[in-house]
Biotite code that builds the C-alpha atoms (Angstrom):
import biotite.structure as struc

atoms = struc.array([
    struc.Atom([-27.743, 10.993, 11.353], chain_id="A", res_id=1, res_name="MET", atom_name="CA", element="C"),
    struc.Atom([-23.729, 10.141, 10.530], chain_id="A", res_id=2, res_name="ASN", atom_name="CA", element="C"),
    struc.Atom([-23.492, 11.198, 7.349], chain_id="A", res_id=3, res_name="ASN", atom_name="CA", element="C"),
    struc.Atom([-23.803, 14.478, 4.989], chain_id="A", res_id=4, res_name="ASN", atom_name="CA", element="C"),
    struc.Atom([-24.938, 12.812, 1.579], chain_id="A", res_id=5, res_name="THR", atom_name="CA", element="C"),
    struc.Atom([-27.586, 14.899, 0.040], chain_id="A", res_id=6, res_name="ILE", atom_name="CA", element="C"),
    struc.Atom([-29.679, 12.907, -2.485], chain_id="A", res_id=7, res_name="VAL", atom_name="CA", element="C"),
    struc.Atom([-30.648, 15.484, -5.235], chain_id="A", res_id=8, res_name="ILE", atom_name="CA", element="C"),
    struc.Atom([-34.317, 13.678, -7.331], chain_id="A", res_id=9, res_name="VAL", atom_name="CA", element="C"),
    struc.Atom([-34.309, 16.129, -10.446], chain_id="A", res_id=10, res_name="GLU", atom_name="CA", element="C"),
    struc.Atom([-34.639, 14.974, -14.138], chain_id="A", res_id=11, res_name="ASP", atom_name="CA", element="C"),
    struc.Atom([-33.491, 18.644, -15.038], chain_id="A", res_id=12, res_name="GLU", atom_name="CA", element="C"),
    struc.Atom([-29.836, 17.425, -15.673], chain_id="A", res_id=13, res_name="PRO", atom_name="CA", element="C"),
    struc.Atom([-28.401, 20.987, -15.421], chain_id="A", res_id=14, res_name="LYS", atom_name="CA", element="C"),
    struc.Atom([-30.404, 22.232, -12.512], chain_id="A", res_id=15, res_name="LEU", atom_name="CA", element="C"),
    struc.Atom([-29.472, 18.808, -10.539], chain_id="A", res_id=16, res_name="ALA", atom_name="CA", element="C"),
    struc.Atom([-25.346, 19.904, -11.308], chain_id="A", res_id=17, res_name="LYS", atom_name="CA", element="C"),
    struc.Atom([-25.784, 23.362, -10.634], chain_id="A", res_id=18, res_name="LEU", atom_name="CA", element="C"),
    struc.Atom([-27.445, 22.373, -7.095], chain_id="A", res_id=19, res_name="LEU", atom_name="CA", element="C"),
    struc.Atom([-25.074, 19.600, -6.490], chain_id="A", res_id=20, res_name="SER", atom_name="CA", element="C"),
    struc.Atom([-21.995, 22.185, -7.108], chain_id="A", res_id=21, res_name="ASN", atom_name="CA", element="C"),
    struc.Atom([-23.406, 24.546, -4.214], chain_id="A", res_id=22, res_name="TYR", atom_name="CA", element="C"),
    struc.Atom([-24.015, 21.875, -2.196], chain_id="A", res_id=23, res_name="LEU", atom_name="CA", element="C"),
    struc.Atom([-20.582, 20.794, -2.562], chain_id="A", res_id=24, res_name="ILE", atom_name="CA", element="C"),
    struc.Atom([-19.336, 24.093, -1.975], chain_id="A", res_id=25, res_name="GLN", atom_name="CA", element="C"),
    struc.Atom([-21.141, 24.090, 1.246], chain_id="A", res_id=26, res_name="ALA", atom_name="CA", element="C"),
    struc.Atom([-19.392, 21.056, 2.533], chain_id="A", res_id=27, res_name="GLY", atom_name="CA", element="C"),
    struc.Atom([-21.763, 18.248, 1.143], chain_id="A", res_id=28, res_name="TYR", atom_name="CA", element="C"),
    struc.Atom([-21.481, 14.756, -0.386], chain_id="A", res_id=29, res_name="VAL", atom_name="CA", element="C"),
    struc.Atom([-24.206, 15.125, -3.403], chain_id="A", res_id=30, res_name="THR", atom_name="CA", element="C"),
    struc.Atom([-25.585, 12.170, -5.454], chain_id="A", res_id=31, res_name="GLU", atom_name="CA", element="C"),
    struc.Atom([-28.294, 12.682, -8.083], chain_id="A", res_id=32, res_name="CYS", atom_name="CA", element="C"),
    struc.Atom([-31.441, 11.022, -9.216], chain_id="A", res_id=33, res_name="LEU", atom_name="CA", element="C"),
    struc.Atom([-33.424, 11.680, -12.070], chain_id="A", res_id=34, res_name="ASP", atom_name="CA", element="C"),
    struc.Atom([-35.843, 8.788, -12.208], chain_id="A", res_id=35, res_name="ASN", atom_name="CA", element="C"),
    struc.Atom([-38.748, 8.581, -9.204], chain_id="A", res_id=36, res_name="GLY", atom_name="CA", element="C"),
    struc.Atom([-38.556, 4.468, -9.653], chain_id="A", res_id=37, res_name="LEU", atom_name="CA", element="C"),
    struc.Atom([-34.909, 4.842, -7.993], chain_id="A", res_id=38, res_name="ASP", atom_name="CA", element="C"),
    struc.Atom([-35.237, 6.976, -4.722], chain_id="A", res_id=39, res_name="VAL", atom_name="CA", element="C"),
    struc.Atom([-36.979, 4.403, -2.324], chain_id="A", res_id=40, res_name="LEU", atom_name="CA", element="C"),
    struc.Atom([-34.466, 1.831, -3.068], chain_id="A", res_id=41, res_name="PRO", atom_name="CA", element="C"),
    struc.Atom([-31.123, 4.424, -2.378], chain_id="A", res_id=42, res_name="ARG", atom_name="CA", element="C"),
    struc.Atom([-33.054, 5.484, 0.652], chain_id="A", res_id=43, res_name="VAL", atom_name="CA", element="C"),
    struc.Atom([-33.617, 1.610, 1.897], chain_id="A", res_id=44, res_name="HIS", atom_name="CA", element="C"),
    struc.Atom([-29.981, 0.882, 1.302], chain_id="A", res_id=45, res_name="ASP", atom_name="CA", element="C"),
    struc.Atom([-28.488, 4.052, 2.278], chain_id="A", res_id=46, res_name="ARG", atom_name="CA", element="C"),
    struc.Atom([-30.532, 6.724, 4.621], chain_id="A", res_id=47, res_name="MET", atom_name="CA", element="C"),
    struc.Atom([-29.035, 10.122, 3.445], chain_id="A", res_id=48, res_name="PRO", atom_name="CA", element="C"),
    struc.Atom([-28.537, 13.396, 5.403], chain_id="A", res_id=49, res_name="ALA", atom_name="CA", element="C"),
    struc.Atom([-31.700, 15.061, 3.732], chain_id="A", res_id=50, res_name="LEU", atom_name="CA", element="C"),
    struc.Atom([-33.132, 14.305, 0.461], chain_id="A", res_id=51, res_name="LEU", atom_name="CA", element="C"),
    struc.Atom([-34.275, 17.273, -2.241], chain_id="A", res_id=52, res_name="LEU", atom_name="CA", element="C"),
    struc.Atom([-37.476, 15.958, -3.643], chain_id="A", res_id=53, res_name="LEU", atom_name="CA", element="C"),
    struc.Atom([-38.598, 17.552, -6.950], chain_id="A", res_id=54, res_name="ASP", atom_name="CA", element="C"),
    struc.Atom([-42.660, 17.087, -7.205], chain_id="A", res_id=55, res_name="LEU", atom_name="CA", element="C"),
    struc.Atom([-42.565, 16.203, -11.142], chain_id="A", res_id=56, res_name="MET", atom_name="CA", element="C"),
    struc.Atom([-40.531, 12.869, -11.885], chain_id="A", res_id=57, res_name="LEU", atom_name="CA", element="C"),
    struc.Atom([-40.503, 10.412, -14.492], chain_id="A", res_id=58, res_name="PRO", atom_name="CA", element="C"),
    struc.Atom([-41.497, 7.104, -13.064], chain_id="A", res_id=59, res_name="GLY", atom_name="CA", element="C"),
    struc.Atom([-42.671, 7.910, -9.820], chain_id="A", res_id=60, res_name="LYS", atom_name="CA", element="C"),
    struc.Atom([-43.923, 11.984, -8.773], chain_id="A", res_id=61, res_name="SER", atom_name="CA", element="C"),
    struc.Atom([-42.518, 13.186, -5.621], chain_id="A", res_id=62, res_name="GLY", atom_name="CA", element="C"),
    struc.Atom([-45.601, 13.251, -3.688], chain_id="A", res_id=63, res_name="ILE", atom_name="CA", element="C"),
    struc.Atom([-45.939, 9.278, -3.851], chain_id="A", res_id=64, res_name="ASP", atom_name="CA", element="C"),
    struc.Atom([-42.356, 9.314, -3.560], chain_id="A", res_id=65, res_name="ILE", atom_name="CA", element="C"),
    struc.Atom([-42.981, 11.664, -0.008], chain_id="A", res_id=66, res_name="CYS", atom_name="CA", element="C"),
    struc.Atom([-45.714, 9.448, 1.131], chain_id="A", res_id=67, res_name="LYS", atom_name="CA", element="C"),
    struc.Atom([-43.830, 6.114, 0.641], chain_id="A", res_id=68, res_name="GLU", atom_name="CA", element="C"),
    struc.Atom([-40.912, 7.111, 2.661], chain_id="A", res_id=69, res_name="ILE", atom_name="CA", element="C"),
    struc.Atom([-42.754, 8.452, 5.671], chain_id="A", res_id=70, res_name="ARG", atom_name="CA", element="C"),
    struc.Atom([-44.480, 5.327, 5.835], chain_id="A", res_id=71, res_name="ALA", atom_name="CA", element="C"),
    struc.Atom([-40.838, 3.971, 7.022], chain_id="A", res_id=72, res_name="PHE", atom_name="CA", element="C"),
    struc.Atom([-38.591, 6.927, 7.770], chain_id="A", res_id=73, res_name="SER", atom_name="CA", element="C"),
    struc.Atom([-38.207, 10.427, 8.956], chain_id="A", res_id=74, res_name="ALA", atom_name="CA", element="C"),
    struc.Atom([-35.537, 11.168, 6.721], chain_id="A", res_id=75, res_name="VAL", atom_name="CA", element="C"),
    struc.Atom([-35.624, 15.531, 5.776], chain_id="A", res_id=76, res_name="PRO", atom_name="CA", element="C"),
    struc.Atom([-36.788, 16.159, 2.757], chain_id="A", res_id=77, res_name="ILE", atom_name="CA", element="C"),
    struc.Atom([-37.333, 19.231, 1.105], chain_id="A", res_id=78, res_name="ILE", atom_name="CA", element="C"),
    struc.Atom([-39.698, 19.323, -2.208], chain_id="A", res_id=79, res_name="MET", atom_name="CA", element="C"),
    struc.Atom([-38.800, 21.039, -5.181], chain_id="A", res_id=80, res_name="VAL", atom_name="CA", element="C"),
    struc.Atom([-41.125, 22.406, -7.734], chain_id="A", res_id=81, res_name="THR", atom_name="CA", element="C"),
    struc.Atom([-42.581, 24.539, -10.595], chain_id="A", res_id=82, res_name="ALA", atom_name="CA", element="C"),
    struc.Atom([-45.755, 24.487, -9.544], chain_id="A", res_id=83, res_name="ARG", atom_name="CA", element="C"),
    struc.Atom([-46.894, 27.152, -6.986], chain_id="A", res_id=84, res_name="ILE", atom_name="CA", element="C"),
    struc.Atom([-50.636, 26.541, -6.278], chain_id="A", res_id=85, res_name="GLU", atom_name="CA", element="C"),
    struc.Atom([-51.242, 27.054, -2.683], chain_id="A", res_id=86, res_name="GLU", atom_name="CA", element="C"),
    struc.Atom([-52.486, 23.208, -2.293], chain_id="A", res_id=87, res_name="ILE", atom_name="CA", element="C"),
    struc.Atom([-49.417, 21.492, -3.951], chain_id="A", res_id=88, res_name="ASP", atom_name="CA", element="C"),
    struc.Atom([-47.827, 23.615, -1.025], chain_id="A", res_id=89, res_name="ARG", atom_name="CA", element="C"),
    struc.Atom([-50.159, 22.402, 1.441], chain_id="A", res_id=90, res_name="LEU", atom_name="CA", element="C"),
    struc.Atom([-50.167, 18.796, -0.047], chain_id="A", res_id=91, res_name="LEU", atom_name="CA", element="C"),
    struc.Atom([-46.325, 18.919, 0.451], chain_id="A", res_id=92, res_name="GLY", atom_name="CA", element="C"),
    struc.Atom([-45.791, 19.410, 4.077], chain_id="A", res_id=93, res_name="LEU", atom_name="CA", element="C"),
    struc.Atom([-48.963, 17.422, 5.310], chain_id="A", res_id=94, res_name="GLU", atom_name="CA", element="C"),
    struc.Atom([-47.121, 14.416, 3.463], chain_id="A", res_id=95, res_name="LEU", atom_name="CA", element="C"),
    struc.Atom([-44.280, 14.949, 5.781], chain_id="A", res_id=96, res_name="GLY", atom_name="CA", element="C"),
    struc.Atom([-42.165, 17.342, 3.755], chain_id="A", res_id=97, res_name="ALA", atom_name="CA", element="C"),
    struc.Atom([-39.892, 19.518, 6.077], chain_id="A", res_id=98, res_name="ASP", atom_name="CA", element="C"),
    struc.Atom([-39.863, 22.137, 3.406], chain_id="A", res_id=99, res_name="ASP", atom_name="CA", element="C"),
    struc.Atom([-40.894, 23.131, 0.424], chain_id="A", res_id=100, res_name="TYR", atom_name="CA", element="C"),
    struc.Atom([-38.775, 25.694, -2.529], chain_id="A", res_id=101, res_name="ILE", atom_name="CA", element="C"),
    struc.Atom([-40.662, 26.903, -5.710], chain_id="A", res_id=102, res_name="CYS", atom_name="CA", element="C"),
    struc.Atom([-38.915, 27.021, -8.826], chain_id="A", res_id=103, res_name="LYS", atom_name="CA", element="C"),
    struc.Atom([-37.249, 29.825, -10.167], chain_id="A", res_id=104, res_name="PRO", atom_name="CA", element="C"),
    struc.Atom([-34.958, 30.034, -7.049], chain_id="A", res_id=105, res_name="PHE", atom_name="CA", element="C"),
    struc.Atom([-31.397, 30.925, -5.562], chain_id="A", res_id=106, res_name="SER", atom_name="CA", element="C"),
    struc.Atom([-29.271, 27.742, -5.602], chain_id="A", res_id=107, res_name="PRO", atom_name="CA", element="C"),
    struc.Atom([-28.126, 29.758, -2.380], chain_id="A", res_id=108, res_name="ARG", atom_name="CA", element="C"),
    struc.Atom([-31.287, 29.491, -1.223], chain_id="A", res_id=109, res_name="GLU", atom_name="CA", element="C"),
    struc.Atom([-31.350, 26.207, -1.260], chain_id="A", res_id=110, res_name="VAL", atom_name="CA", element="C"),
    struc.Atom([-28.364, 25.995, 0.385], chain_id="A", res_id=111, res_name="VAL", atom_name="CA", element="C"),
    struc.Atom([-29.525, 28.026, 3.279], chain_id="A", res_id=112, res_name="ALA", atom_name="CA", element="C"),
    struc.Atom([-33.032, 25.881, 3.531], chain_id="A", res_id=113, res_name="ARG", atom_name="CA", element="C"),
    struc.Atom([-31.213, 22.857, 3.733], chain_id="A", res_id=114, res_name="VAL", atom_name="CA", element="C"),
    struc.Atom([-29.073, 23.808, 6.403], chain_id="A", res_id=115, res_name="LYS", atom_name="CA", element="C"),
    struc.Atom([-31.621, 24.672, 8.774], chain_id="A", res_id=116, res_name="ALA", atom_name="CA", element="C"),
    struc.Atom([-33.992, 21.820, 7.822], chain_id="A", res_id=117, res_name="VAL", atom_name="CA", element="C"),
    struc.Atom([-30.538, 19.770, 9.207], chain_id="A", res_id=118, res_name="LEU", atom_name="CA", element="C"),
    struc.Atom([-30.364, 22.206, 11.946], chain_id="A", res_id=119, res_name="ARG", atom_name="CA", element="C"),
    struc.Atom([-33.857, 21.962, 12.861], chain_id="A", res_id=120, res_name="ARG", atom_name="CA", element="C"),
    struc.Atom([-34.193, 17.657, 12.266], chain_id="A", res_id=121, res_name="THR", atom_name="CA", element="C"),
    struc.Atom([-31.021, 16.538, 14.121], chain_id="A", res_id=122, res_name="SER", atom_name="CA", element="C"),
    struc.Atom([-30.871, 14.432, 16.951], chain_id="A", res_id=123, res_name="GLN", atom_name="CA", element="C"),
    struc.Atom([-28.243, 13.006, 19.174], chain_id="A", res_id=124, res_name="PRO", atom_name="CA", element="C"),
    struc.Atom([-26.324, 9.872, 17.366], chain_id="A", res_id=125, res_name="GLU", atom_name="CA", element="C"),
    struc.Atom([-28.238, 6.919, 18.779], chain_id="A", res_id=126, res_name="GLY", atom_name="CA", element="C"),
    struc.Atom([-31.245, 8.457, 19.957], chain_id="A", res_id=127, res_name="SER", atom_name="CA", element="C"),
    struc.Atom([-34.491, 5.966, 20.211], chain_id="A", res_id=128, res_name="PRO", atom_name="CA", element="C"),
    struc.Atom([-36.373, 8.398, 17.907], chain_id="A", res_id=129, res_name="SER", atom_name="CA", element="C"),
    struc.Atom([-33.680, 8.585, 15.495], chain_id="A", res_id=130, res_name="SER", atom_name="CA", element="C"),
    struc.Atom([-35.190, 7.767, 11.769], chain_id="A", res_id=131, res_name="PRO", atom_name="CA", element="C"),
    struc.Atom([-32.029, 6.543, 10.626], chain_id="A", res_id=132, res_name="SER", atom_name="CA", element="C"),
    struc.Atom([-32.067, 3.797, 14.026], chain_id="A", res_id=133, res_name="LEU", atom_name="CA", element="C"),
    struc.Atom([-35.435, 2.728, 14.408], chain_id="A", res_id=134, res_name="LEU", atom_name="CA", element="C"),
    struc.Atom([-38.735, 2.985, 12.998], chain_id="A", res_id=135, res_name="TYR", atom_name="CA", element="C"),
    struc.Atom([-41.864, 0.975, 14.036], chain_id="A", res_id=136, res_name="LEU", atom_name="CA", element="C"),
    struc.Atom([-45.455, 1.074, 12.667], chain_id="A", res_id=137, res_name="ASP", atom_name="CA", element="C"),
    struc.Atom([-47.723, -0.847, 15.074], chain_id="A", res_id=138, res_name="GLU", atom_name="CA", element="C"),
    struc.Atom([-50.795, -0.415, 13.246], chain_id="A", res_id=139, res_name="ASP", atom_name="CA", element="C"),
    struc.Atom([-48.953, -2.093, 9.635], chain_id="A", res_id=140, res_name="ARG", atom_name="CA", element="C"),
    struc.Atom([-46.240, -4.231, 12.198], chain_id="A", res_id=141, res_name="MET", atom_name="CA", element="C"),
    struc.Atom([-43.899, -2.809, 10.295], chain_id="A", res_id=142, res_name="LEU", atom_name="CA", element="C"),
    struc.Atom([-40.250, -2.699, 12.172], chain_id="A", res_id=143, res_name="ALA", atom_name="CA", element="C"),
    struc.Atom([-37.234, -0.709, 10.164], chain_id="A", res_id=144, res_name="VAL", atom_name="CA", element="C"),
    struc.Atom([-34.112, -0.593, 11.426], chain_id="A", res_id=145, res_name="LEU", atom_name="CA", element="C"),
    struc.Atom([-31.272, 1.582, 9.731], chain_id="A", res_id=146, res_name="HIS", atom_name="CA", element="C"),
    struc.Atom([-32.957, 1.842, 6.961], chain_id="A", res_id=147, res_name="GLY", atom_name="CA", element="C"),
    struc.Atom([-33.896, -1.790, 6.605], chain_id="A", res_id=148, res_name="HIS", atom_name="CA", element="C"),
    struc.Atom([-37.089, -3.504, 7.228], chain_id="A", res_id=149, res_name="GLU", atom_name="CA", element="C"),
    struc.Atom([-36.875, -6.492, 9.810], chain_id="A", res_id=150, res_name="LEU", atom_name="CA", element="C"),
    struc.Atom([-38.802, -9.520, 9.146], chain_id="A", res_id=151, res_name="ASP", atom_name="CA", element="C"),
    struc.Atom([-40.546, -9.978, 12.769], chain_id="A", res_id=152, res_name="LEU", atom_name="CA", element="C"),
    struc.Atom([-42.833, -12.108, 13.810], chain_id="A", res_id=153, res_name="THR", atom_name="CA", element="C"),
    struc.Atom([-45.917, -11.140, 16.004], chain_id="A", res_id=154, res_name="VAL", atom_name="CA", element="C"),
    struc.Atom([-44.356, -11.758, 19.158], chain_id="A", res_id=155, res_name="VAL", atom_name="CA", element="C"),
    struc.Atom([-40.897, -9.905, 17.940], chain_id="A", res_id=156, res_name="GLU", atom_name="CA", element="C"),
    struc.Atom([-42.642, -7.241, 16.967], chain_id="A", res_id=157, res_name="PHE", atom_name="CA", element="C"),
    struc.Atom([-44.333, -6.550, 20.469], chain_id="A", res_id=158, res_name="LYS", atom_name="CA", element="C"),
    struc.Atom([-41.379, -7.311, 22.253], chain_id="A", res_id=159, res_name="LEU", atom_name="CA", element="C"),
    struc.Atom([-39.151, -4.915, 20.214], chain_id="A", res_id=160, res_name="LEU", atom_name="CA", element="C"),
    struc.Atom([-41.791, -2.463, 20.575], chain_id="A", res_id=161, res_name="SER", atom_name="CA", element="C"),
    struc.Atom([-42.046, -2.678, 24.246], chain_id="A", res_id=162, res_name="TYR", atom_name="CA", element="C"),
    struc.Atom([-38.793, -2.746, 25.149], chain_id="A", res_id=163, res_name="LEU", atom_name="CA", element="C"),
    struc.Atom([-37.424, 0.354, 22.964], chain_id="A", res_id=164, res_name="SER", atom_name="CA", element="C"),
    struc.Atom([-40.438, 2.400, 23.787], chain_id="A", res_id=165, res_name="SER", atom_name="CA", element="C"),
    struc.Atom([-38.815, 2.314, 27.548], chain_id="A", res_id=166, res_name="HIS", atom_name="CA", element="C"),
    struc.Atom([-35.134, 2.698, 26.730], chain_id="A", res_id=167, res_name="PRO", atom_name="CA", element="C"),
    struc.Atom([-32.496, 1.721, 29.771], chain_id="A", res_id=168, res_name="GLY", atom_name="CA", element="C"),
    struc.Atom([-35.772, -0.160, 31.685], chain_id="A", res_id=169, res_name="ARG", atom_name="CA", element="C"),
    struc.Atom([-34.861, -3.400, 32.322], chain_id="A", res_id=170, res_name="ILE", atom_name="CA", element="C"),
    struc.Atom([-37.953, -5.538, 32.873], chain_id="A", res_id=171, res_name="PHE", atom_name="CA", element="C"),
    struc.Atom([-37.949, -9.373, 33.782], chain_id="A", res_id=172, res_name="ASN", atom_name="CA", element="C"),
    struc.Atom([-39.240, -12.249, 31.755], chain_id="A", res_id=173, res_name="ARG", atom_name="CA", element="C"),
    struc.Atom([-42.402, -12.514, 33.602], chain_id="A", res_id=174, res_name="SER", atom_name="CA", element="C"),
    struc.Atom([-43.030, -9.319, 32.767], chain_id="A", res_id=175, res_name="LYS", atom_name="CA", element="C"),
    struc.Atom([-42.047, -9.417, 29.041], chain_id="A", res_id=176, res_name="LEU", atom_name="CA", element="C"),
    struc.Atom([-44.617, -12.668, 29.509], chain_id="A", res_id=177, res_name="MET", atom_name="CA", element="C"),
    struc.Atom([-47.609, -10.745, 31.041], chain_id="A", res_id=178, res_name="ASP", atom_name="CA", element="C"),
    struc.Atom([-47.143, -8.034, 27.966], chain_id="A", res_id=179, res_name="TYR", atom_name="CA", element="C"),
    struc.Atom([-46.857, -10.705, 25.018], chain_id="A", res_id=180, res_name="ILE", atom_name="CA", element="C"),
    struc.Atom([-49.067, -13.379, 26.245], chain_id="A", res_id=181, res_name="TYR", atom_name="CA", element="C"),
    struc.Atom([-52.335, -11.154, 27.464], chain_id="A", res_id=182, res_name="PRO", atom_name="CA", element="C"),
    struc.Atom([-54.099, -14.434, 27.951], chain_id="A", res_id=183, res_name="ASP", atom_name="CA", element="C"),
    struc.Atom([-51.970, -15.396, 30.599], chain_id="A", res_id=184, res_name="GLN", atom_name="CA", element="C"),
    struc.Atom([-51.513, -18.948, 28.753], chain_id="A", res_id=185, res_name="ARG", atom_name="CA", element="C"),
    struc.Atom([-49.236, -21.232, 30.561], chain_id="A", res_id=186, res_name="ILE", atom_name="CA", element="C"),
    struc.Atom([-45.673, -21.149, 29.000], chain_id="A", res_id=187, res_name="VAL", atom_name="CA", element="C"),
    struc.Atom([-42.104, -21.400, 30.164], chain_id="A", res_id=188, res_name="SER", atom_name="CA", element="C"),
    struc.Atom([-39.552, -18.429, 31.151], chain_id="A", res_id=189, res_name="ASP", atom_name="CA", element="C"),
    struc.Atom([-37.537, -19.588, 28.276], chain_id="A", res_id=190, res_name="ARG", atom_name="CA", element="C"),
    struc.Atom([-39.464, -18.950, 25.553], chain_id="A", res_id=191, res_name="THR", atom_name="CA", element="C"),
    struc.Atom([-38.889, -15.043, 26.471], chain_id="A", res_id=192, res_name="VAL", atom_name="CA", element="C"),
    struc.Atom([-35.223, -15.920, 25.930], chain_id="A", res_id=193, res_name="ASP", atom_name="CA", element="C"),
    struc.Atom([-35.898, -18.088, 22.696], chain_id="A", res_id=194, res_name="SER", atom_name="CA", element="C"),
    struc.Atom([-38.264, -15.045, 21.127], chain_id="A", res_id=195, res_name="HIS", atom_name="CA", element="C"),
    struc.Atom([-35.162, -12.429, 22.747], chain_id="A", res_id=196, res_name="ILE", atom_name="CA", element="C"),
    struc.Atom([-32.230, -15.123, 21.110], chain_id="A", res_id=197, res_name="LYS", atom_name="CA", element="C"),
    struc.Atom([-34.281, -14.506, 17.496], chain_id="A", res_id=198, res_name="ASN", atom_name="CA", element="C"),
    struc.Atom([-34.406, -10.770, 17.860], chain_id="A", res_id=199, res_name="LEU", atom_name="CA", element="C"),
    struc.Atom([-31.297, -10.224, 18.581], chain_id="A", res_id=200, res_name="ARG", atom_name="CA", element="C"),
    struc.Atom([-29.901, -12.264, 15.855], chain_id="A", res_id=201, res_name="LYS", atom_name="CA", element="C"),
    struc.Atom([-31.990, -10.025, 13.312], chain_id="A", res_id=202, res_name="LYS", atom_name="CA", element="C"),
    struc.Atom([-30.893, -6.793, 14.391], chain_id="A", res_id=203, res_name="ILE", atom_name="CA", element="C"),
    struc.Atom([-27.520, -8.164, 14.190], chain_id="A", res_id=204, res_name="ALA", atom_name="CA", element="C"),
    struc.Atom([-27.701, -9.095, 10.520], chain_id="A", res_id=205, res_name="ALA", atom_name="CA", element="C"),
    struc.Atom([-28.377, -5.001, 10.020], chain_id="A", res_id=206, res_name="ILE", atom_name="CA", element="C"),
    struc.Atom([-26.378, -4.148, 13.187], chain_id="A", res_id=207, res_name="LEU", atom_name="CA", element="C"),
    struc.Atom([-23.788, -6.305, 13.926], chain_id="A", res_id=208, res_name="PRO", atom_name="CA", element="C"),
    struc.Atom([-21.332, -4.072, 16.684], chain_id="A", res_id=209, res_name="ASP", atom_name="CA", element="C"),
    struc.Atom([-24.566, -2.014, 18.258], chain_id="A", res_id=210, res_name="LYS", atom_name="CA", element="C"),
    struc.Atom([-26.146, -4.666, 20.631], chain_id="A", res_id=211, res_name="ASP", atom_name="CA", element="C"),
    struc.Atom([-29.442, -2.990, 21.251], chain_id="A", res_id=212, res_name="LEU", atom_name="CA", element="C"),
    struc.Atom([-31.500, -5.751, 23.418], chain_id="A", res_id=213, res_name="ILE", atom_name="CA", element="C"),
    struc.Atom([-29.020, -6.518, 26.480], chain_id="A", res_id=214, res_name="GLN", atom_name="CA", element="C"),
    struc.Atom([-29.066, -9.434, 28.782], chain_id="A", res_id=215, res_name="SER", atom_name="CA", element="C"),
    struc.Atom([-29.109, -8.325, 32.808], chain_id="A", res_id=216, res_name="VAL", atom_name="CA", element="C"),
    struc.Atom([-27.765, -11.199, 34.459], chain_id="A", res_id=217, res_name="TYR", atom_name="CA", element="C"),
    struc.Atom([-30.171, -12.708, 36.876], chain_id="A", res_id=218, res_name="GLY", atom_name="CA", element="C"),
    struc.Atom([-33.158, -10.282, 36.206], chain_id="A", res_id=219, res_name="ILE", atom_name="CA", element="C"),
    struc.Atom([-33.904, -9.832, 32.299], chain_id="A", res_id=220, res_name="GLY", atom_name="CA", element="C"),
    struc.Atom([-34.071, -7.579, 29.200], chain_id="A", res_id=221, res_name="TYR", atom_name="CA", element="C"),
    struc.Atom([-33.339, -3.923, 28.599], chain_id="A", res_id=222, res_name="LYS", atom_name="CA", element="C"),
    struc.Atom([-33.345, -1.474, 25.601], chain_id="A", res_id=223, res_name="TYR", atom_name="CA", element="C"),
    struc.Atom([-29.882, 0.366, 25.284], chain_id="A", res_id=224, res_name="ASP", atom_name="CA", element="C"),
    struc.Atom([-28.632, 2.470, 22.004], chain_id="A", res_id=225, res_name="VAL", atom_name="CA", element="C"),
    struc.Atom([-26.323, 4.401, 24.268], chain_id="A", res_id=226, res_name="HIS", atom_name="CA", element="C"),
    struc.Atom([-23.940, 1.281, 24.859], chain_id="A", res_id=227, res_name="GLN", atom_name="CA", element="C"),
])
């Protein structure tokens, strides 16, 4: 993750300001949102380092937001709430929250929790499992690259899924054709090239400086995040 922006989703202005001040003092950049409806567009637009997410919000609840974000991103989430019932704690964590803080709390405790969660969830830049790079949901045929959903055909999705699940491995056209066309239909070798070309174009629209799918002259293609 290449930023240190903490998005504070809290509809109590004084509390949001207090948390922001402490996090800024700790070296983070902060942004405050006070309505649940604003959270997903913000995450889709620019992936933050972490979300401090209040449970009770106008527009959309923190639980619904957490559930929707986890459909496409593993961005760290700390849920904040005044509801201390055990079932709420469990529900928040089962939905994919990384931690849970109950009000009232010390702002210093929140800063400490933020640091701990970021240490625990941090990964090397460019890791194939990094939530800021690529997320694939096979069941829904959903591909999210750097926080942006890719509009892929079925074949393009299958190619991206297959290549990214074997980073660095080179696949020849014949192997890729066997995977995307298991019924062994007769198609030209250049069919794969055409699909790869379209896929690379869609990736370049989001990450113009990163050539994730590379051509290996005379052999085929590979997925490489470390180029």
